[in-house]
Kinemage of the C-alpha trace (Angstrom):
@kinemage 1
@onewidth
@group {chain A} dominant
@subgroup {mainchain}
@vectorlist {calphas} color= white
{ca met a 1} P 93.111 -134.532 -49.139
{ca gly a 2} L 91.841 -135.716 -51.909
{ca arg a 3} L 94.240 -137.763 -54.634
{ca ser a 4} L 96.875 -137.617 -52.396
{ca ser a 5} L 95.545 -139.543 -49.104
{ca lys a 6} L 96.513 -142.767 -51.546
{ca asp a 7} L 100.305 -140.902 -52.138
{ca lys a 8} L 99.997 -140.659 -48.182
{ca arg a 9} L 98.648 -144.610 -47.168
{ca asp a 10} L 100.678 -146.413 -49.596
{ca ile a 11} L 104.380 -145.380 -49.930
{ca tyr a 12} L 105.377 -148.325 -52.931
{ca tyr a 13} L 102.403 -146.849 -55.193
{ca arg a 14} L 103.783 -143.498 -54.454
{ca leu a 15} L 107.094 -144.183 -55.435
{ca ala a 16} L 106.420 -146.517 -58.308
{ca lys a 17} L 104.934 -143.222 -59.696
{ca glu a 18} L 108.098 -141.499 -58.832
{ca glu a 19} L 110.229 -143.617 -60.692
{ca gly a 20} L 108.046 -144.343 -63.310
{ca trp a 21} L 106.607 -147.717 -62.778
{ca arg a 22} L 103.419 -148.732 -64.329
{ca ala a 23} L 102.366 -150.511 -60.701
{ca arg a 24} L 103.524 -150.572 -57.449
{ca ser a 25} L 104.203 -154.274 -57.731
{ca ala a 26} L 107.634 -153.635 -59.831
{ca phe a 27} L 109.095 -153.581 -56.270
{ca lys a 28} L 108.377 -156.950 -55.803
{ca leu a 29} L 109.808 -158.547 -58.372
{ca leu a 30} L 112.974 -155.916 -57.850
{ca gln a 31} L 113.144 -157.366 -53.992
{ca ile a 32} L 112.850 -160.565 -54.838
{ca asp a 33} L 115.819 -160.285 -57.639
{ca glu a 34} L 117.956 -158.983 -54.641
{ca glu a 35} L 117.235 -162.524 -52.767
{ca phe a 36} L 117.260 -164.843 -55.504
{ca asn a 37} L 119.509 -163.304 -58.472
{ca leu a 38} L 116.696 -163.987 -61.302
{ca phe a 39} L 118.053 -162.003 -64.059
{ca lys a 40} L 121.281 -163.240 -63.963
{ca gly a 41} L 122.194 -164.962 -67.754
{ca val a 42} L 118.741 -164.342 -68.723
{ca arg a 43} L 118.153 -164.019 -72.398
{ca arg a 44} L 114.842 -165.001 -73.301
{ca ala a 45} L 111.989 -164.274 -70.480
{ca val a 46} L 108.423 -164.767 -70.334
{ca asp a 47} L 106.028 -162.683 -68.433
{ca leu a 48} L 102.440 -164.288 -67.956
{ca cys a 49} L 99.439 -162.222 -67.053
{ca ala a 50} L 101.916 -159.088 -67.755
{ca ala a 51} L 98.895 -155.971 -67.289
{ca pro a 52} L 99.673 -153.522 -66.580
{ca gly a 53} L 103.179 -154.137 -67.462
{ca ser a 54} L 104.633 -153.325 -64.255
{ca trp a 55} L 106.952 -156.744 -64.254
{ca ser a 56} L 107.705 -156.343 -67.747
{ca gln a 57} L 109.082 -152.974 -67.554
{ca val a 58} L 111.524 -154.584 -65.068
{ca leu a 59} L 112.186 -157.250 -67.409
{ca ser a 60} L 112.934 -154.628 -69.787
{ca arg a 61} L 115.415 -152.548 -67.614
{ca lys a 62} L 117.035 -155.513 -65.585
{ca leu a 63} L 117.927 -157.451 -68.925
{ca arg a 64} L 118.312 -155.079 -71.091
{ca gly a 65} L 120.280 -152.362 -69.848
{ca thr a 66} L 122.412 -150.341 -72.673
{ca glu a 67} L 121.515 -150.867 -76.067
{ca glu a 68} L 124.310 -153.383 -76.979
{ca lys a 69} L 123.077 -155.721 -74.212
{ca gly a 70} L 119.461 -155.429 -75.216
{ca glu a 71} L 119.688 -156.524 -78.759
{ca asp a 72} L 119.890 -160.130 -77.879
{ca val a 73} L 117.403 -159.934 -75.064
{ca lys a 74} L 113.761 -160.966 -75.878
{ca ile a 75} L 111.017 -160.138 -73.747
{ca val a 76} L 107.315 -161.533 -74.325
{ca ala a 77} L 104.364 -160.185 -72.366
{ca val a 78} L 101.314 -162.256 -72.299
{ca asp a 79} L 97.768 -161.126 -71.016
{ca leu a 80} L 94.381 -161.129 -72.326
{ca gln a 81} L 94.045 -157.278 -71.826
{ca ala a 82} L 95.798 -154.570 -73.923
{ca met a 83} L 98.972 -153.120 -72.765
{ca ala a 84} L 100.440 -149.715 -73.802
{ca pro a 85} L 103.458 -150.960 -75.417
{ca leu a 86} L 106.967 -151.239 -73.783
{ca pro a 87} L 110.421 -151.298 -75.097
{ca gly a 88} L 112.072 -154.285 -75.938
{ca val a 89} L 108.758 -156.089 -75.422
{ca thr a 90} L 106.810 -157.919 -77.808
{ca gln a 91} L 103.174 -158.115 -76.520
{ca ile a 92} L 100.971 -161.211 -77.122
{ca gln a 93} L 97.150 -160.854 -75.867
{ca gly a 94} L 95.901 -163.757 -75.580
{ca asp a 95} L 94.958 -166.543 -73.271
{ca ile a 96} L 97.597 -168.668 -71.529
{ca thr a 97} L 95.444 -171.906 -71.100
{ca lys a 98} L 95.711 -172.781 -74.978
{ca ile a 99} L 98.334 -174.248 -76.696
{ca thr a 100} L 98.386 -171.690 -79.612
{ca thr a 101} L 99.927 -169.238 -77.055
{ca ala a 102} L 102.399 -171.503 -76.295
{ca gln a 103} L 103.664 -171.761 -80.033
{ca glu a 104} L 103.494 -168.258 -80.716
{ca ile a 105} L 105.721 -167.391 -77.619
{ca ile a 106} L 108.348 -170.136 -78.995
{ca lys a 107} L 107.990 -168.739 -82.548
{ca his a 108} L 109.151 -165.237 -80.756
{ca phe a 109} L 112.127 -167.300 -79.447
{ca glu a 110} L 112.907 -168.572 -82.803
{ca gly a 111} L 112.417 -172.137 -81.630
{ca gln a 112} L 114.716 -171.349 -78.393
{ca pro a 113} L 113.163 -172.065 -74.812
{ca ala a 114} L 112.977 -169.596 -72.191
{ca asp a 115} L 115.321 -169.055 -69.218
{ca leu a 116} L 112.498 -167.175 -67.406
{ca val a 117} L 108.842 -167.133 -66.795
{ca val a 118} L 107.190 -164.613 -64.300
{ca cys a 119} L 103.712 -164.773 -63.283
{ca asp a 120} L 102.532 -161.989 -61.122
{ca gly a 121} L 98.011 -162.480 -62.045
{ca ala a 122} L 95.627 -162.986 -59.758
{ca pro a 123} L 92.123 -162.641 -60.082
{ca asp a 124} L 89.238 -160.554 -59.254
{ca val a 125} L 89.113 -161.240 -55.381
{ca thr a 126} L 85.563 -161.964 -53.979
{ca gly a 127} L 86.250 -161.439 -50.220
{ca leu a 128} L 85.775 -165.100 -49.402
{ca his a 129} L 89.145 -166.349 -48.772
{ca asp a 130} L 88.738 -170.475 -49.896
{ca val a 131} L 87.047 -169.081 -52.925
{ca asp a 132} L 90.034 -166.959 -53.740
{ca glu a 133} L 92.777 -168.808 -53.054
{ca tyr a 134} L 91.054 -171.835 -55.109
{ca ile a 135} L 90.905 -169.451 -58.173
{ca gln a 136} L 94.319 -168.370 -57.891
{ca ala a 137} L 95.978 -172.032 -57.325
{ca gln a 138} L 93.926 -172.637 -60.922
{ca leu a 139} L 95.545 -169.506 -62.102
{ca leu a 140} L 99.187 -170.960 -61.005
{ca leu a 141} L 98.400 -174.310 -62.132
{ca ala a 142} L 97.684 -172.435 -65.600
{ca ala a 143} L 100.599 -170.612 -65.573
{ca leu a 144} L 102.786 -173.480 -64.542
{ca asn a 145} L 100.941 -175.665 -67.462
{ca ile a 146} L 102.357 -173.321 -70.120
{ca thr a 147} L 105.444 -173.069 -68.296
{ca thr a 148} L 106.431 -176.950 -69.463
{ca his a 149} L 105.569 -175.955 -72.831
{ca val a 150} L 108.136 -172.858 -73.127
{ca leu a 151} L 110.926 -173.003 -70.143
{ca lys a 152} L 114.464 -174.740 -70.602
{ca pro a 153} L 115.848 -177.341 -68.282
{ca gly a 154} L 117.305 -175.406 -65.523
{ca gly a 155} L 115.258 -172.314 -65.675
{ca thr a 156} L 113.745 -170.584 -63.003
{ca phe a 157} L 109.601 -169.843 -62.875
{ca val a 158} L 108.235 -167.083 -60.188
{ca ala a 159} L 104.584 -166.748 -59.440
{ca lys a 160} L 102.059 -165.569 -56.981
{ca ile a 161} L 100.217 -167.583 -54.583
{ca phe a 162} L 97.881 -167.318 -51.742
{ca arg a 163} L 99.309 -168.971 -48.629
{ca gly a 164} L 95.900 -170.914 -47.880
{ca lys a 165} L 95.443 -173.873 -45.493
{ca asp a 166} L 96.251 -175.773 -48.477
{ca val a 167} L 98.850 -174.313 -50.129
{ca thr a 168} L 101.098 -177.329 -49.771
{ca leu a 169} L 98.977 -179.228 -52.769
{ca leu a 170} L 100.503 -176.478 -54.768
{ca tyr a 171} L 104.099 -176.869 -53.295
{ca ser a 172} L 103.676 -180.291 -54.101
{ca gln a 173} L 102.966 -179.922 -57.952
{ca leu a 174} L 105.886 -177.972 -57.996
{ca lys a 175} L 108.054 -179.970 -56.647
{ca val a 176} L 107.504 -182.390 -59.355
{ca phe a 177} L 108.979 -180.223 -62.239
{ca phe a 178} L 111.298 -178.318 -60.010
{ca thr a 179} L 114.199 -179.526 -57.481
{ca thr a 180} L 114.062 -176.241 -55.566
{ca val a 181} L 110.552 -174.416 -54.333
{ca thr a 182} L 111.069 -171.729 -52.083
{ca cys a 183} L 108.206 -169.240 -50.463
{ca ala a 184} L 109.192 -165.830 -50.507
{ca lys a 185} L 107.539 -162.337 -49.117
{ca pro a 186} L 108.742 -159.025 -50.627
{ca arg a 187} L 108.813 -156.413 -48.237
{ca ser a 188} L 106.651 -154.574 -50.669
{ca ser a 189} L 103.869 -157.123 -49.941
{ca arg a 190} L 101.805 -156.239 -47.323
{ca asn a 191} L 101.871 -158.103 -44.133
{ca ser a 192} L 97.971 -158.084 -43.657
{ca ser a 193} L 97.971 -160.084 -47.530
{ca ile a 194} L 98.079 -163.910 -47.622
{ca glu a 195} L 99.986 -162.671 -50.937
{ca ala a 196} L 103.574 -164.331 -51.571
{ca phe a 197} L 105.494 -165.526 -54.374
{ca ala a 198} L 106.948 -169.040 -55.292
{ca val a 199} L 110.216 -169.302 -56.693
{ca cys a 200} L 111.142 -172.427 -58.240
{ca glu a 201} L 114.401 -173.213 -59.344
{ca asn a 202} L 116.124 -175.892 -61.416
{ca tyr a 203} L 113.454 -176.787 -63.847
{ca ser a 204} L 113.839 -180.535 -64.214
{ca pro a 205} L 110.398 -182.323 -65.764
{ca pro a 206} L 110.045 -186.237 -64.830
{ca glu a 207} L 111.653 -188.235 -67.109
{ca gly a 208} L 109.397 -189.319 -70.146
{ca tyr a 209} L 107.057 -186.233 -69.447
{ca val a 210} L 105.552 -184.640 -72.788
{ca pro a 211} L 103.545 -181.282 -71.832
{ca asn a 212} L 100.094 -181.730 -72.263
{ca met a 213} L 97.179 -178.702 -72.720
{ca ser a 214} L 94.642 -181.289 -72.168
{ca asn a 215} L 96.272 -183.004 -69.177
{ca pro a 216} L 98.824 -180.768 -67.987
{ca leu a 217} L 99.956 -182.184 -64.508
{ca leu a 218} L 100.657 -185.438 -63.065
{ca asp a 219} L 97.413 -187.060 -60.935
{ca his a 220} L 97.804 -185.944 -57.341
{ca lys a 221} L 95.211 -187.564 -55.198
{ca tyr a 222} L 93.545 -185.182 -52.738
{ca asp a 223} L 92.285 -186.568 -49.416
{ca glu a 224} L 92.074 -185.471 -45.564
{ca asp a 225} L 95.000 -186.448 -44.655
{ca phe a 226} L 97.089 -184.875 -47.550
{ca asn a 227} L 98.041 -181.490 -45.229
{ca gln a 228} L 98.725 -183.228 -42.037
{ca leu a 229} L 102.105 -183.258 -40.757
{ca glu a 230} L 102.827 -186.957 -41.121
{ca gly a 231} L 102.726 -188.772 -44.376
{ca pro a 232} L 105.241 -188.444 -47.911
{ca asn a 233} L 103.436 -186.128 -49.637
{ca arg a 234} L 103.413 -183.200 -47.008
{ca leu a 235} L 105.600 -180.857 -48.231
{ca ile a 236} L 107.443 -177.874 -46.038
{ca val a 237} L 109.057 -175.696 -48.206
{ca pro a 238} L 111.579 -172.534 -46.884
{ca phe a 239} L 109.826 -168.983 -46.313
{ca leu a 240} L 112.228 -166.152 -47.205
{ca ala a 241} L 111.727 -162.404 -46.393
{ca cys a 242} L 112.990 -160.310 -49.105
{ca gly a 243} L 114.122 -156.918 -49.357
{ca asp a 244} L 116.182 -154.744 -47.082
{ca leu a 245} L 114.684 -155.113 -43.777
{ca ser a 246} L 115.277 -151.106 -43.543
{ca ala a 247} L 112.922 -150.143 -46.204
{ca tyr a 248} L 109.951 -149.096 -45.878
{ca asp a 249} L 106.883 -150.768 -44.516
{ca ala a 250} L 103.721 -151.562 -46.897
{ca asp a 251} L 101.359 -151.362 -43.857
{ca arg a 252} L 102.631 -148.171 -42.321
{ca asn a 253} L 101.353 -144.554 -43.136
{ca tyr a 254} L 104.235 -142.163 -43.783
{ca pro a 255} L 103.878 -138.042 -44.232
{ca leu a 256} L 103.561 -136.740 -47.781
{ca gln a 257} L 106.904 -134.792 -47.510
{ca leu a 258} L 109.639 -137.479 -46.495
{ca asp a 259} L 112.727 -135.303 -47.535
{ca pro a 260} L 112.589 -131.748 -45.792
{ca ser a 261} L 114.283 -130.367 -48.493
{ca lys a 262} L 111.916 -131.185 -51.355
{ca glu a 263} L 108.363 -130.001 -51.292
{ca tyr a 264} L 105.596 -132.808 -52.201
{ca gln a 265} L 104.159 -132.643 -55.436
{ca tyr a 266} L 101.267 -135.213 -56.436
{ca arg a 267} L 102.259 -137.269 -59.995
{ca pro a 268} L 99.349 -139.150 -61.865
{ca pro a 269} L 100.181 -142.715 -62.533
{ca thr a 270} L 102.572 -143.426 -65.020
{ca gln a 271} L 100.655 -144.958 -67.169
{ca pro a 272} L 96.708 -145.735 -66.959
{ca pro a 273} L 94.528 -148.653 -68.095
{ca ile a 274} L 94.036 -149.383 -71.689
{ca arg a 275} L 90.404 -150.165 -72.338
{ca pro a 276} L 89.610 -151.686 -69.038
{ca pro a 277} L 86.509 -153.351 -67.932
{ca tyr a 278} L 84.746 -150.548 -65.888
{ca gln a 279} L 85.834 -147.896 -68.329
{ca glu a 280} L 81.918 -147.607 -70.153
{ca ala a 281} L 81.037 -147.599 -66.228
{ca cys a 282} L 83.213 -144.737 -65.239
{ca tyr a 283} L 81.907 -142.825 -68.168
{ca leu a 284} L 78.333 -143.062 -67.744
{ca arg a 285} L 78.855 -142.004 -64.184
{ca lys a 286} L 80.729 -138.756 -65.044
{ca asn a 287} L 78.105 -138.144 -67.155
{ca asn a 288} L 75.230 -138.874 -64.841
{ca leu a 289} L 73.830 -141.600 -67.718
{ca leu a 290} L 74.481 -144.752 -65.564
{ca ala a 291} L 70.646 -144.781 -64.480
{ca lys a 292} L 69.141 -143.729 -67.547
{ca lys a 293} L 70.718 -146.049 -70.080
{ca asn a 294} L 68.743 -148.712 -71.659
{ca phe a 295} L 65.640 -146.982 -69.284
{ca ser a 296} L 62.499 -148.536 -69.945
{ca thr a 297} L 60.059 -145.998 -71.772
{ca val a 298} L 57.098 -148.732 -71.524
{ca pro a 299} L 54.707 -147.016 -69.212
{ca leu a 300} L 53.688 -148.500 -66.368
{ca asp a 301} L 50.148 -148.824 -66.575
{ca lys a 302} L 50.945 -151.212 -69.669
{ca ala a 303} L 53.908 -153.105 -67.628
{ca phe a 304} L 51.530 -153.797 -64.524
{ca pro a 305} L 48.281 -153.719 -65.966
{ca asp a 306} L 46.946 -155.422 -62.667
{ca leu a 307} L 48.602 -153.037 -60.452
{ca his a 308} L 46.836 -150.070 -62.452
{ca arg a 309} L 43.174 -150.381 -62.401
{ca ser a 310} L 41.529 -147.227 -62.404
{ca ala a 311} L 38.672 -146.291 -59.571
{ca asn a 312} L 35.837 -146.606 -62.058
{ca glu a 313} L 36.865 -150.286 -63.187
{ca glu a 314} L 37.024 -151.250 -59.626
{ca ser a 315} L 33.912 -149.595 -58.665
{ca asp a 316} L 32.373 -150.927 -61.900
{ca met a 317} L 33.738 -154.616 -60.973
{ca ala a 318} L 32.382 -154.040 -57.303
{ca ala a 319} L 28.469 -153.481 -58.921
{ca ala a 320} L 28.581 -156.232 -61.212
{ca gly a 321} L 29.265 -158.682 -58.590
{ca ala a 322} L 26.871 -157.495 -56.363
{ca ala a 323} L 24.211 -157.389 -58.979
{ca ala a 324} L 25.236 -161.291 -60.007
{ca ala a 325} L 24.788 -162.134 -56.030
{ca pro a 326} L 21.863 -163.728 -55.237
{ca ser a 327} L 19.514 -162.299 -52.283
{ca pro a 328} L 18.679 -164.303 -48.909
{ca leu a 329} L 14.893 -164.406 -50.177
{ca ser a 330} L 15.741 -166.676 -53.234
{ca leu a 331} L 17.927 -168.829 -51.148
{ca asp a 332} L 15.402 -169.185 -48.559
{ca glu a 333} L 12.864 -170.194 -51.555
{ca glu a 334} L 15.120 -172.715 -53.242
{ca ala a 335} L 16.192 -174.559 -49.740
{ca lys a 336} L 12.176 -174.909 -49.321
{ca glu a 337} L 11.499 -176.046 -52.306
{ca asp a 338} L 14.467 -178.442 -52.490
{ca ser a 339} L 14.572 -179.878 -48.793
{ca ser a 340} L 15.781 -183.116 -50.033
{ca ser a 341} L 19.281 -182.197 -51.729
{ca val a 342} L 21.208 -182.119 -48.781
{ca pro a 343} L 20.427 -182.355 -44.896
{ca leu a 344} L 21.954 -179.335 -44.131
{ca asp a 345} L 19.974 -177.282 -46.490
{ca gly a 346} L 16.916 -177.919 -44.051
{ca ala a 347} L 19.085 -176.861 -41.016
{ca leu a 348} L 19.940 -173.625 -42.644
{ca ser a 349} L 16.356 -172.895 -43.813
{ca ala a 350} L 15.534 -173.075 -40.184
{ca leu a 351} L 18.202 -170.498 -39.506
{ca his a 352} L 16.937 -167.748 -41.810
{ca leu a 353} L 13.852 -166.460 -40.249
{ca ser a 354} L 12.609 -163.304 -41.522
{ca ala a 355} L 12.263 -160.662 -38.407
{ca asn a 356} L 8.529 -160.599 -39.166
{ca gln a 357} L 7.872 -164.463 -38.458
{ca glu a 358} L 9.911 -164.106 -35.338
{ca leu a 359} L 7.822 -161.235 -34.166
{ca asp a 360} L 4.622 -162.940 -35.070
{ca met a 361} L 5.352 -165.905 -33.134
{ca ala a 362} L 6.562 -163.921 -29.863
{ca ala a 363} L 3.154 -162.044 -30.412
{ca ala a 364} L 0.921 -164.890 -30.361
{ca ala a 365} L 2.603 -166.193 -27.318
{ca ala a 366} L 1.690 -163.272 -25.229
{ca pro a 367} L -1.822 -163.815 -25.081
{ca ser a 368} L -1.754 -167.333 -23.771
{ca ala a 369} L 0.728 -166.127 -20.660
{ca asp a 370} L -1.694 -163.160 -19.969
{ca gln a 371} L -4.944 -165.419 -19.757
{ca ser a 372} L -3.258 -168.003 -17.402
{ca ala a 373} L -2.418 -165.701 -15.226
{ca ser a 374} L -5.922 -163.985 -15.122
{ca gln a 375} L -7.001 -167.424 -13.915
{ca asp a 376} L -4.611 -167.969 -11.354
{ca ala a 377} L -5.569 -164.289 -10.452
{ca ala a 378} L -9.038 -165.550 -10.365
{ca glu a 379} L -8.638 -168.735 -8.537
{ca gln a 380} L -7.168 -167.303 -5.428
{ca glu a 381} L -9.807 -164.839 -5.110
{ca ala a 382} L -12.346 -167.502 -4.705
{ca lys a 383} L -10.649 -169.533 -2.115
């Protein structure tokens, strides 16, 4: 199968390459637009967390259209990573949590706020769902934070969310700033994924609210009863499936040759990543240098001296220890000379009798036994 196996497993990945999109996520924004008509009357748009640029591509094609129409349209893409250039898109390599980034966006719009803000950003998932949901929620709130600085009243905000058990906390925050909040699930988003998109329409901040990067959102007291069905804080937002129901299923495998009249041909990605974080690791692995880089040249004998003693050193240490150890006879003599040191020494001295002493005692006891036996025999003969 080779490289074509992913084309068979993911139909939208394959269609994105065929239609010239940088990523399959372009279909998600297109299908959301089919349902909500996001691009109607939009002249200034912001794409947050834009890399690799598929949503910026959609904005450029849909908003600019012809050259005459595209002259009045301004699109700004923001991301920490570098991104390949796109026609009609101004790129800002910056942090969405900084006020300077918001000021630079307004500067590109010549002091005018944006009509539409979209964000398809997501963290590097860990597989721990609770952690991933929390980090994604914080990323969404950071996007909402900068949106309050650049979006005009009545504007629209679209952002990716993870539908976890605490998603109503996000809905309540969004509902503070937008009159209409809808949870959208595009057809190109896999059913097995908890990914969805919050479509927030009619930006209406609270009266007297001043955007502030240090304290951007209203203080919501989160307690154990917040997500219960009862209570004023519970928000149930509409859930809407986007895209044609007869479209391709993102969870299904399709044959490589969909059209019998056209032969399948593999296509490389439209735009490879620009300086990705894993670029150096890929280069080292390709050239068999991954395990050799920064390899310690210090000999193991020096790195672990205690673990690499020679046999001679060990034998010398053993001989030196044997010579330094006192003999049992010297211990006996010391115990006899100093019997008043510890009472236990006297008891131990009795246990250290030599073998010769024991034999002498046995030999001395043997004649007395023979004499007593002979006397008994003589007495019996006399009787």
